[in-house]
DSSP file (Angstrom, degrees, kcal/mol; ACC not computed):
  #  RESIDUE AA STRUCTURE BP1 BP2  ACC     N-H-->O    O-->H-N    N-H-->O    O-->H-N    TCO  KAPPA ALPHA  PHI   PSI    X-CA   Y-CA   Z-CA
    1    1 A X              0   0    0      0, 0.0     2,-0.4     0, 0.0    20,-0.1   0.000 360.0 360.0 360.0 136.9    0.0    0.0    0.0
    2    2 A X        +     0   0    0     18,-0.1     2,-0.3    16,-0.0    18,-0.2  -0.688 360.0 175.5 -87.1 135.1    1.3    3.5   -0.9
    3    3 A X  E     -A   19   0A   0     16,-2.9    16,-2.4    -2,-0.4     2,-0.5  -0.975  29.0-149.7-139.2 150.8    1.4    6.0    1.9
    4    4 A X  E     -A   18   0A   0     -2,-0.3     2,-0.5    14,-0.2    14,-0.2  -0.995  22.5-161.9-116.9 122.9    2.6    9.6    2.6
    5    5 A X  E     -A   17   0A   0     12,-3.6    12,-3.2    -2,-0.5     2,-0.5  -0.907   3.2-163.8-110.6 129.2    3.6   10.0    6.2
    6    6 A X  E     -A   16   0A   0     -2,-0.5     2,-0.4    10,-0.2    10,-0.2  -0.957   6.4-175.2-116.5 124.1    3.9   13.5    7.7
    7    7 A X  E     -A   15   0A   0      8,-2.8     8,-3.1    -2,-0.5     2,-0.5  -0.970   5.2-168.3-120.2 133.6    5.8   14.0   10.9
    8    8 A X  E     -A   14   0A   0     -2,-0.4     6,-0.2     6,-0.2     2,-0.0  -0.982  13.1-150.2-121.5 122.7    6.0   17.4   12.8
    9    9 A X    >   -     0   0    0      4,-2.4     3,-1.9    -2,-0.5     6,-0.0  -0.245  35.7 -90.7 -86.0 179.2    8.5   17.8   15.6
   10   10 A X  T 3  S+     0   0    0      1,-0.3    -1,-0.1     2,-0.1    -2,-0.0   0.726 126.4  52.7 -62.5 -23.6    8.2   20.0   18.7
   11   11 A X  T 3  S-     0   0    0      2,-0.1    -1,-0.3     0, 0.0    -3,-0.0   0.420 121.2-104.9 -93.7   0.9   10.0   22.9   16.9
   12   12 A X    <   +     0   0    0     -3,-1.9     2,-0.2     1,-0.3    -2,-0.1   0.467  69.1 147.9  91.5   2.1    7.6   22.7   14.0
   13   13 A X        -     0   0    0      1,-0.0    -4,-2.4    -5,-0.0     2,-0.4  -0.522  37.0-145.0 -70.6 137.3    9.9   21.1   11.5
   14   14 A X  E     -A    8   0A   0     -6,-0.2     2,-0.5    -2,-0.2    -6,-0.2  -0.873  13.3-167.0-110.5 135.6    8.0   18.9    9.1
   15   15 A X  E     -A    7   0A   0     -8,-3.1    -8,-2.8    -2,-0.4     2,-0.5  -0.987   5.0-160.7-121.9 127.4    9.3   15.6    7.6
   16   16 A X  E     -A    6   0A   0     -2,-0.5     2,-0.4   -10,-0.2   -10,-0.2  -0.929  12.8-179.4-108.7 124.8    7.5   14.0    4.7
   17   17 A X  E     -A    5   0A   0    -12,-3.2   -12,-3.6    -2,-0.5     2,-0.4  -0.941  13.2-152.7-122.4 145.6    8.1   10.3    4.0
   18   18 A X  E     -A    4   0A   0     -2,-0.4     2,-0.4   -14,-0.2   -14,-0.2  -0.906  11.7-172.0-115.0 149.0    6.7    8.1    1.3
   19   19 A X  E     +A    3   0A   0    -16,-2.4   -16,-2.9    -2,-0.4     3,-0.1  -0.999  62.6  18.8-142.0 135.0    6.2    4.4    1.7
   20   20 A X  S    S+     0   0    0     -2,-0.4     2,-0.3     1,-0.3   -18,-0.1   0.369  85.1 122.9  92.0  -5.2    5.3    1.7   -0.9
   21   21 A X        -     0   0    0    -18,-0.2     2,-0.4   -20,-0.1    -1,-0.3  -0.678  49.3-148.1 -88.0 143.9    6.1    3.7   -4.0
   22   22 A X    >   -     0   0    0     -2,-0.3     3,-1.2    -3,-0.1    27,-0.2  -0.911  58.0 -17.1-111.7 142.0    8.6    2.3   -6.5
   23   23 A X  T >  S-     0   0    0     25,-2.4     3,-1.0    -2,-0.4     4,-0.2  -0.321 124.6 -21.8  67.8-149.1   10.9    4.4   -8.5
   24   24 A X  T >> S+     0   0    0      1,-0.2     4,-1.6     2,-0.1     3,-0.7   0.415 109.0  98.9 -79.4   2.2   10.2    8.1   -9.0
   25   25 A X  H <> S+     0   0    0     -3,-1.2     4,-2.3     1,-0.2    -1,-0.2   0.811  76.8  60.9 -58.5 -29.9    6.5    7.7   -8.1
   26   26 A X  H <> S+     0   0    0     -3,-1.0     4,-1.9     2,-0.2    -1,-0.2   0.879 102.3  50.9 -65.5 -37.4    7.3    8.8   -4.6
   27   27 A X  H <> S+     0   0    0     -3,-0.7     4,-1.3    -4,-0.2    -2,-0.2   0.911 111.7  46.8 -66.6 -42.1    8.6   12.2   -5.9
   28   28 A X  H  X S+     0   0    0     -4,-1.6     4,-0.5     1,-0.2    -2,-0.2   0.905 112.4  50.8 -65.0 -41.9    5.4   12.7   -7.9
   29   29 A X  H  < S+     0   0    0     -4,-2.3     4,-0.3     1,-0.2    -1,-0.2   0.849 119.4  33.9 -67.2 -35.4    3.2   11.8   -5.0
   30   30 A X  H  X S+     0   0    0     -4,-1.9     4,-2.5    -5,-0.1     5,-0.2   0.533  92.3  91.9 -99.9  -6.7    4.8   14.1   -2.5
   31   31 A X  H  X S+     0   0    0     -4,-1.3     4,-2.4     1,-0.2     5,-0.2   0.914  86.0  49.8 -56.8 -48.8    5.7   17.0   -4.7
   32   32 A X  H  X S+     0   0    0     -4,-0.5     4,-1.4     1,-0.2    -1,-0.2   0.876 112.9  47.9 -59.8 -38.5    2.5   19.0   -4.2
   33   33 A X  H  > S+     0   0    0     -4,-0.3     4,-1.7     2,-0.2    -1,-0.2   0.915 110.5  50.0 -70.2 -43.7    2.8   18.6   -0.4
   34   34 A X  H  X S+     0   0    0     -4,-2.5     4,-1.4     1,-0.2    -2,-0.2   0.884 108.5  53.9 -62.0 -38.7    6.4   19.7   -0.3
   35   35 A X  H  < S+     0   0    0     -4,-2.4    -1,-0.2    -5,-0.2    -2,-0.2   0.874 109.7  47.8 -63.4 -37.0    5.6   22.8   -2.4
   36   36 A X  H  < S+     0   0    0     -4,-1.4    -1,-0.2    -5,-0.2    -2,-0.2   0.801 109.9  52.8 -73.4 -29.4    2.9   23.8    0.0
   37   37 A X  H  < S-     0   0    0     -4,-1.7     2,-0.3     1,-0.3    -1,-0.2   0.750 108.8-120.6 -82.2 -24.2    5.1   23.3    3.1
   38   38 A X     <  +     0   0    0     -4,-1.4    -1,-0.3    -5,-0.1     2,-0.2  -0.908  61.7   9.6 124.4-151.8    8.0   25.4    1.9
   39   39 A X        -     0   0    0     -2,-0.3     2,-0.5    -3,-0.1    -4,-0.0  -0.487  63.9-131.0 -75.3 131.3   11.7   24.9    1.2
   40   40 A X        -     0   0    0     -2,-0.2     3,-0.1     1,-0.2    -1,-0.1  -0.714  22.2-176.2 -80.7 124.4   13.1   21.4    1.2
   41   41 A X        +     0   0    0     -2,-0.5     2,-0.3     1,-0.3    -1,-0.2   0.776  65.6   7.5 -91.4 -30.8   16.2   21.2    3.3
   42   42 A X        -     0   0    0      2,-0.0     2,-0.4     0, 0.0    -1,-0.3  -0.994  55.8-159.4-155.1 143.3   17.2   17.6    2.7
   43   43 A X        -     0   0    0     -2,-0.3     2,-0.5    -3,-0.1    -3,-0.0  -0.995   8.5-172.4-126.7 128.0   16.1   14.7    0.5
   44   44 A X        -     0   0    0     -2,-0.4     2,-0.5     0, 0.0    -2,-0.0  -0.980  11.6-150.9-119.0 129.4   16.9   11.1    1.3
   45   45 A X        -     0   0    0     -2,-0.5     2,-0.1     3,-0.0    -2,-0.0  -0.852  11.1-154.2-102.0 133.3   16.2    8.3   -1.2
   46   46 A X    >>  -     0   0    0     -2,-0.5     4,-0.9     1,-0.1     3,-0.8  -0.353  37.4 -92.9 -94.8 178.6   15.4    4.8    0.1
   47   47 A X  H 3> S+     0   0    0      1,-0.2     4,-0.6     2,-0.2     3,-0.3   0.797 123.2  65.5 -62.8 -28.0   15.9    1.5   -1.7
   48   48 A X  H >4 S+     0   0    0      1,-0.2   -25,-2.4     2,-0.2     3,-0.8   0.860  95.3  58.0 -62.1 -34.7   12.3    1.8   -3.0
   49   49 A X  H <4 S+     0   0    0     -3,-0.8    -1,-0.2     1,-0.2    -2,-0.2   0.885 107.9  46.0 -61.4 -38.8   13.3    4.8   -5.0
   50   50 A X  H 3< S+     0   0    0     -4,-0.9    -1,-0.2    -3,-0.3    -2,-0.2   0.515  92.0 103.2 -85.5  -5.3   15.9    2.7   -6.8
   51   51 A X  S << S-     0   0    0     -3,-0.8   -28,-0.2    -4,-0.6     2,-0.2  -0.463  84.1 -98.8 -74.3 149.8   13.5   -0.2   -7.4
   52   52 A X        -     0   0    0     -2,-0.1     2,-0.2   -30,-0.1    -1,-0.1  -0.462  34.7-120.0 -69.8 137.2   12.1   -0.6  -10.9
   53   53 A X        -     0   0    0     -2,-0.2     2,-0.5   -31,-0.1    -1,-0.1  -0.555  29.1-115.2 -73.1 141.8    8.7    0.8  -11.4
   54   54 A X        -     0   0    0     -2,-0.2     2,-0.4   -32,-0.1    -1,-0.1  -0.688  36.9-175.3 -80.8 124.6    6.2   -1.9  -12.5
   55   55 A X        -     0   0    0     -2,-0.5     2,-0.5     2,-0.0    -3,-0.0  -0.965  14.6-144.2-122.4 139.8    4.9   -1.1  -16.0
   56   56 A X        -     0   0    0     -2,-0.4     2,-0.5     2,-0.0    -2,-0.0  -0.887  12.7-170.9-107.0 128.6    2.3   -3.1  -17.8
   57   57 A X        -     0   0    0     -2,-0.5     2,-0.5     2,-0.0    -2,-0.0  -0.975   4.3-167.9-118.2 130.3    2.4   -3.7  -21.5
   58   58 A X        -     0   0    0     -2,-0.5     2,-0.5     2,-0.0    -2,-0.0  -0.970   5.5-166.5-121.4 129.5   -0.5   -5.3  -23.2
   59   59 A X        -     0   0    0     -2,-0.5     2,-0.5     2,-0.0    -2,-0.0  -0.968  10.2-161.1-114.2 127.8   -0.5   -6.6  -26.8
   60   60 A X        -     0   0    0     -2,-0.5     2,-0.7     2,-0.0    -2,-0.0  -0.926   8.4-157.9-114.5 128.2   -3.8   -7.3  -28.3
   61   61 A X        -     0   0    0     -2,-0.5    -2,-0.0     1,-0.1     0, 0.0  -0.918   3.1-161.9-102.4 115.0   -4.3   -9.6  -31.3
   62   62 A X        -     0   0    0     -2,-0.7    -1,-0.1     1,-0.1    -2,-0.0   0.602  32.7-126.2 -75.5 -10.2   -7.6   -8.7  -33.0
   63   63 A X  S    S+     0   0    0      1,-0.1    -1,-0.1    -3,-0.0    -2,-0.0   0.484  88.9  94.9  82.2   0.9   -7.7  -12.0  -34.9
   64   64 A X  S    S-     0   0    0      0, 0.0    -1,-0.1     0, 0.0    -3,-0.0   0.160 108.0 -94.8-110.5  18.1   -8.1  -10.4  -38.3
   65   65 A X              0   0    0      1,-0.0    -4,-0.0     0, 0.0     0, 0.0   0.441 360.0 360.0  87.9  -1.5   -4.4  -10.4  -39.2
   66   66 A X              0   0    0      0, 0.0    -1,-0.0     0, 0.0     0, 0.0   0.376 360.0 360.0-105.1 360.0   -3.8   -6.8  -38.0
């Protein structure tokens, strides 16, 4: 399951974490939130970021030779 986790410490610093996303999908999912929160001070990429995104390819044979 894909999740965006938001943690706010006692001083008001906000940390946004993504979980369950593969590849760059985490960046797309959290971008809007990071833009609303302000300046990003640090980015850490997990092993999920470097995992291949699953892509589905479908080939359809219409049965008429095309």
